[in-house]
C-alpha positions, 0 to 999 in steps of 0.5 A: 946170162941163164934164164934162171939168173934172169928170174932171180935178178928180176924178182921183187917184193910187190907191195901193190896188187890188182884185185883180179885173181890169177888163174888157179892153174898158175897158183897151183904151179907156185905150190908145186914149185914150193913142194919141190924145195929141199927138206932137211932129212927129206921129211917134207912135213910142210903144208900149203894153204891157199887162200884164193879169195881177196875177201878172206885174205883181207879178213886174215890181214885185218885179224893180224893187224888187230893183234899186231897193232898194224893199223887200219891200212894193213891188208897184205898189200891188197893181194887177192891170194895168200899162200901160207906155208905151215910146218909141224910144231917142234920140227928142227928143220921147219924154218929153213924148210919153209924158207926154201919152199917160199923162195921156190914159190917166189921165183915161180911167181916171177917166172909166171909174171905174177907179183909176190911178197913174203909176209912174216906177220902170220908167223908171229901171230899164228897162235893168237886165238883170233888169228888161229881161228881163221887159220884153222877155218882156212885149212892150216892144220892145228898141229902146225905153226905158220912159217911164212906166207906169200901175198900173190897176184897181178902187179899194180905198181912195179918195185924197182931193184935195190942195190946190193951191198959190196963186200958180202963175199969172202972167197978162200982157197 
């Protein structure tokens, strides 16, 4: 099996993180991997905002929780880093480009021994004033919508693989 296939098969959504911040160099490797994702028509109109602070990540999670009725425990699984992928509003390829960038980021996290979890709640709440104010403060451009974000950090609790469904491939010649 190739090393890439091993990374793909070992990637998990981490839902329990340690409080310790990973080195900035590793976080920048995640962003670099995301930047090398394909982009429709080669536009690359995304922006990556790194929230490299457990306190600020928690503050953002709490803002999301308040407007999305997530409850008092919602905290992006305690991740000390949150990487937000945003894209210019109204761009046709925004969501698929952002998803491609996210997958590269998640796979690089696995390669580096970091835990990660794809977070969608910021996409759904990014234009609610209390959330938008924090996003703007943290560096998300005003003319962007949030596509997704990744909770990142050291793994506190391993996540077992879930079985894959049978019958999901049709091969026609």
